[in-house]
Each structure stands twice: as C-alpha cells, then as structure tokens.
C-alpha positions in Angstrom: -58.1 47.1 -76.9 -54.3 45.8 -77.1 -53.5 43.7 -80.2 -50.6 40.7 -80.5 -49.4 39.7 -83.5 -51.3 36.4 -83.3 -54.1 38.5 -83.0 -54.1 40.6 -86.1 -54.5 37.6 -89.2 -54.1 38.0 -92.7 -56.9 38.1 -94.2 -56.9 36.9 -98.1 -57.1 41.0 -98.8 -53.7 40.9 -97.5 -52.5 38.2 -98.4 -53.0 39.3 -101.7 -51.4 42.7 -101.0 -48.6 40.8 -100.2 -48.1 38.3 -102.5 -46.0 40.2 -105.0 -44.5 43.9 -105.6 -45.8 43.9 -108.8 -47.5 47.7 -109.0 -50.9 47.3 -108.6 -53.2 50.8 -109.9 -55.2 51.8 -107.1 -57.5 55.0 -106.5 -57.4 56.8 -109.9 -55.9 54.0 -111.2 -56.3 55.1 -115.1 -53.5 57.6 -114.4 -50.4 56.8 -116.1 -47.2 59.2 -116.2 -45.7 60.5 -119.2 -43.4 56.9 -119.0 -45.9 54.9 -119.0 -45.7 54.3 -115.5 -48.7 54.3 -113.2 -49.1 57.0 -111.0 -49.7 55.0 -107.6 -48.7 51.6 -106.7 -49.6 49.3 -103.9 -46.3 47.6 -102.1 -45.7 43.9 -100.7 -46.9 45.5 -97.4 -50.4 46.9 -99.0 -49.0 50.5 -97.8 -49.7 53.2 -100.8 -47.2 54.4 -102.7 -46.8 57.5 -105.5 -44.7 57.9 -108.6 -41.7 60.2 -108.6 -40.9 60.6 -112.1 -37.7 60.5 -113.5 -35.6 63.7 -113.8 -33.5 66.6 -112.3 -34.7 68.6 -109.3 -32.9 71.0 -107.1 -31.3 69.7 -104.0 -30.3 72.1 -100.9 -30.7 75.6 -99.6 -33.1 77.5 -102.7 -31.0 80.4 -104.2 -31.9 83.5 -101.8 -31.9 82.2 -98.9 -29.6 82.0 -96.1 -30.7 80.1 -93.3 -29.7 76.6 -94.0 -26.9 74.6 -92.0 -23.5 74.1 -93.4 -24.2 70.8 -94.5 -27.5 72.0 -96.7 -25.1 74.0 -99.3 -24.2 73.6 -102.1 -27.8 73.8 -103.8 -26.6 71.5 -106.7 -28.5 69.6 -109.6 -29.2 66.2 -109.1 -31.1 63.5 -111.7 -32.8 60.7 -110.0 -34.4 57.7 -112.4 -38.3 57.0 -111.3 -38.8 55.5 -108.3 -41.9 55.1 -106.2 -42.5 56.3 -102.2 -44.6 55.5 -99.6 -47.6 57.6 -99.5 -47.5 57.6 -95.8 -45.1 57.1 -93.2 -44.8 53.6 -91.7 -47.6 52.9 -89.3 -47.9 50.6 -86.0 -50.5 48.5 -87.7 -48.1 47.7 -90.4 -45.2 47.2 -88.5 -47.2 44.7 -86.3 -47.7 42.7 -89.4 -44.0 42.7 -90.2 -43.3 41.7 -86.3 -45.9 38.9 -86.5 -44.3 37.4 -89.7 -40.5 37.8 -88.7 -40.0 37.6 -85.1 -38.6 41.3 -84.9 -38.1 43.1 -82.2 -41.2 45.4 -81.0 -40.3 49.4 -81.0 -39.2 50.1 -77.4 -37.8 53.2 -76.4 -35.2 52.3 -73.7 -33.7 55.3 -72.6 -37.3 56.6 -71.6 -40.0 53.9 -71.4 -43.1 56.7 -70.5 -42.4 57.4 -74.4 -43.1 54.0 -75.0 -46.5 53.6 -77.4 -46.4 49.4 -77.7 -46.8 48.0 -73.9 -44.1 45.0 -74.3 -45.6 42.9 -77.2 -49.1 44.1 -77.3 -50.0 47.2 -79.7 -53.1 49.2 -78.5 -55.6 49.5 -81.4 -55.2 53.3 -81.1 -52.1 53.9 -82.6 -52.5 50.8 -85.3 -53.0 54.7 -87.9 -50.1 56.6 -86.2 -46.8 56.5 -87.3 -44.1 53.8 -85.8 -41.7 55.7 -83.3 -38.6 54.2 -81.2 -36.9 52.2 -84.1 -33.6 52.7 -84.9 -32.1 52.3 -88.9 -31.6 48.9 -88.3 -35.2 48.3 -87.2 -36.4 50.5 -90.6 -34.1 49.1 -93.0 -35.0 45.3 -91.8 -39.0 46.5 -92.4 -38.5 47.7 -96.0 -36.7 44.6 -97.0 -39.1 42.3 -95.7 -42.0 44.2 -97.8 -39.8 44.0 -100.8 -38.6 47.7 -100.7 -35.8 49.8 -99.4 -35.4 53.3 -97.3 -34.9 55.9 -99.8 -31.7 57.4 -100.6 -31.4 61.1 -99.1 -31.9 62.8 -102.7 -34.9 60.8 -103.1 -36.7 61.7 -100.1 -36.1 65.4 -100.6 -37.7 65.4 -104.1 -40.5 63.3 -103.0 -40.5 66.2 -100.4 -40.0 69.5 -102.8 -40.8 68.5 -105.8 -38.9 69.6 -108.9 -39.1 73.6 -108.0 -36.8 75.5 -105.0 -40.1 75.5 -102.5 -38.8 75.6 -99.2 -41.5 73.4 -97.8 -43.7 70.4 -99.1 -46.6 72.5 -99.7 -44.6 75.4 -101.1 -43.5 78.6 -99.6 -45.9 79.6 -97.3 -45.1 79.5 -94.0 -45.8 76.5 -91.8 -49.4 76.7 -90.0 -51.1 73.8 -87.7 -53.1 72.9 -91.0 -50.1 71.8 -92.9 -48.3 69.7 -90.3 -47.9 67.9 -86.6 -45.4 70.4 -85.2 -44.3 72.3 -82.1 -46.4 70.0 -79.7 -45.3 68.6 -76.3 -45.1 64.7 -75.4 -49.0 63.9 -74.2 -48.7 60.1 -75.2 -50.1 58.1 -78.0 -51.5 61.6 -79.3 -48.5 63.7 -79.7 -48.9 61.7 -82.9 -51.3 62.2 -85.5 -53.0 59.7 -87.6 -50.6 59.4 -91.0 -52.1 61.4 -94.2 -54.2 64.0 -91.6 -52.7 67.0 -93.5 -54.5 67.6 -96.9 -52.8 71.1 -96.9 -49.3 69.4 -96.3 -49.2 67.0 -99.2 -46.1 67.3 -101.2 -46.4 67.9 -105.0 -45.9 64.1 -105.8 -48.7 63.5 -103.1 -47.0 62.3 -99.9 -48.3 63.3 -96.9 -46.4 64.1 -93.4 -43.2 65.0 -95.1 -42.9 67.5 -92.8 -44.1 67.3 -89.0 -45.1 64.2 -87.4 -42.2 61.8 -87.1 -38.3 62.4 -88.4 -37.5 59.5 -91.0 -34.5 57.6 -91.6 -33.1 57.4 -95.1 -30.5 54.9 -96.8 -27.7 57.4 -96.4 -24.3 57.8 -94.3 -23.6 61.5 -93.1 -21.0 63.6 -94.6 -21.5 67.6 -93.9 -19.7 68.1 -96.9 -21.2 65.0 -99.3 -23.3 68.0 -101.4 -19.8 69.4 -102.6 -18.9 66.1 -104.0 -22.4 64.5 -104.8 -22.2 62.4 -107.9 -24.8 64.4 -110.2 -26.9 60.9 -111.0 -28.7 58.6 -108.3 -26.7 60.0 -105.4 -26.2 57.0 -102.7 -24.2 59.2 -100.0 -21.1 59.2 -98.9 -19.1 55.7 -98.4 -20.4 53.9 -94.5 -19.4 56.5 -91.7 -20.7 56.9 -87.7 -24.3 58.4 -88.9 -27.1 57.7 -90.9 -29.2 60.5 -92.0 -32.5 62.3 -90.8 -35.2 63.9 -93.1 -38.4 65.5 -92.4 -39.1 67.0 -88.8 -40.9 65.8 -85.9 -43.7 66.4 -83.7 -41.8 68.6 -81.8 -40.3 71.2 -84.0 -40.3 74.6 -84.5 -40.8 76.7 -87.8 -37.2 76.9 -88.8 -36.4 73.0 -89.0 -39.8 72.2 -91.1 -37.8 73.0 -94.2 -37.6 70.5 -97.2 -33.9 70.4 -97.5 -33.3 70.0 -93.6 -30.7 67.4 -92.7 -29.8 66.4 -89.3 -26.9 63.1 -88.1 -28.3 60.6 -86.1 -26.6 57.5 -84.2 -28.2 54.7 -86.0 -29.1 52.9 -83.1 -30.8 55.7 -82.1 -34.8 54.7 -80.7 -36.6 57.4 -79.9 -40.6 59.1 -79.8 -39.9 61.2 -82.9 -38.6 59.0 -85.1 -39.9 56.9 -87.8 -39.4 56.4 -91.8 -41.1 55.4 -94.9 -39.6 53.0 -97.9 -39.3 53.3 -101.5 -38.8 50.7 -104.5 -37.2 51.4 -108.2 -40.4 51.8 -110.6 -39.7 49.1 -113.3 
C-alpha cells in the first residue's frame, strides 16, 4: 500500500503530541533523573526521546586502542549539559508527516533511482518503521527544526552512544554480531534496512537504539580533522563553517572496524544516499 501525505491524516493523538515540545512522560513515567528531569520524553513530532544526563564523558579513541583514525585523536574529556536525544532514527513514517505538513521534498536518491524507497511522492506502507534515507544534511536539519528540535552535536551523539566509560561499542566491548546491529549487508531493497529498535542487545547506556548500524547519521557539526586538538571542554559545537559535515554511527553495509562508537566520517552536506539518515536532539529544560 502506498501512502500519500494527504492519506496520512493528523489524528487527535498525533495533534496532541505535536502541540508542544513540553516533556511528556512515557513508558516508566515515574522514573526521574537525579536532576529532576524525566528519564524519557516525547517530542513535538511524537518521537520518543531519552535523557542524557549532564556531566563529563571521554570522547575519542579509548586508552589503549590503536585502530582509530587520525581525526579521532586525542581522547579528551568533554562536559555536556543535559539533553534529550531521539530514541530511534527518524523513520519514513515520521518523515511523511513532515512532508505533509511543510511541502518539503520527498527523499530521493539522485544518483541511483534504484536505491529509492519512496516512489515519487508516495511512501510504501512497508517502510513506515524503517529509517528514512536519501536525505542530505539540510533535509535533516529542516525536519528537526520543524519538530522543534535540532540535530545533535557530534559530542552529544557520541556521549549518547557510548556512555561515560571507554567502551568501543554502544553495548560494551564485545565484538559486534548480528544480534547487536544491522551491518555487513548488501543492498536488497527496503529489507536492507531494519525497523528501528530491532536490536535490544545493541542499545546504548542511555537507552538509544541503532547507534551503530542501519544508517549513518547526520550531526550538526562541520568537519575538521584536527578539531579534537582544540575543542572546548564544555558543550563543543564544532568548528566554524567548512565544506563538509560529520556523519556518525555506521550504515547497513559497514564492516566491524567502522562500527566503533567513536568513528567519525566527513560528508558533503548535499549528499543524499541509501545509507544515511538522522535523529534529533533538544536541550533538557
């Protein structure tokens, strides 16, 4: 079944969820952090979000590791204020609501139409819960702004993925397996991607899913290979404007060496491809 934006009406529940970015408790609603913030929240777009508590974490290649790229050194301590991060990668279903509400262009692969999941302006119902792909940095940024949120900074993304210890992967130091993430695949159409939240064993310490595998994720920062050498110690937002943006996580085609939580890759912000999506963040207030 193909869904057009007009065929995806706003239900009362959806309208309520989109009315405000006010933090709504979900799931174990009574859980509170030590700072009095809800452990989970719902954003304006209806997406569940997890709290990443304020405090320091080690960013970059863990001590003793020697397989990181030059741009992933030196390991340095960063302090971040509290924020919420989308629990899952933004799905095609949520992106359809954005397109319906704003008239924004649909996600399309301009280099290889055979890698499109959307058929023109139509979204197959079968991809609703799979992460949206074929979106560039500006598409991702526009969605997050529409949702009353923003793209996470690179530091925010990494802390949410690895927690506050020197683990290599979101789930710990055990080498990745098919139980942890969707990776090392070949393109077979929509089934190349897994529905978000499919890998319970791969959850990060803060409860975010798919912080490795499935799709690469846009973050807010411009790319500088030497940024870690001069990064401020508190709430870094990346270098001044440059030519490339940063991608974090790893895609469905990636092999084990790039699955690490500290892997960073540069990309043309106009690049739209079949292995890149995103998730959003918001300050915890």
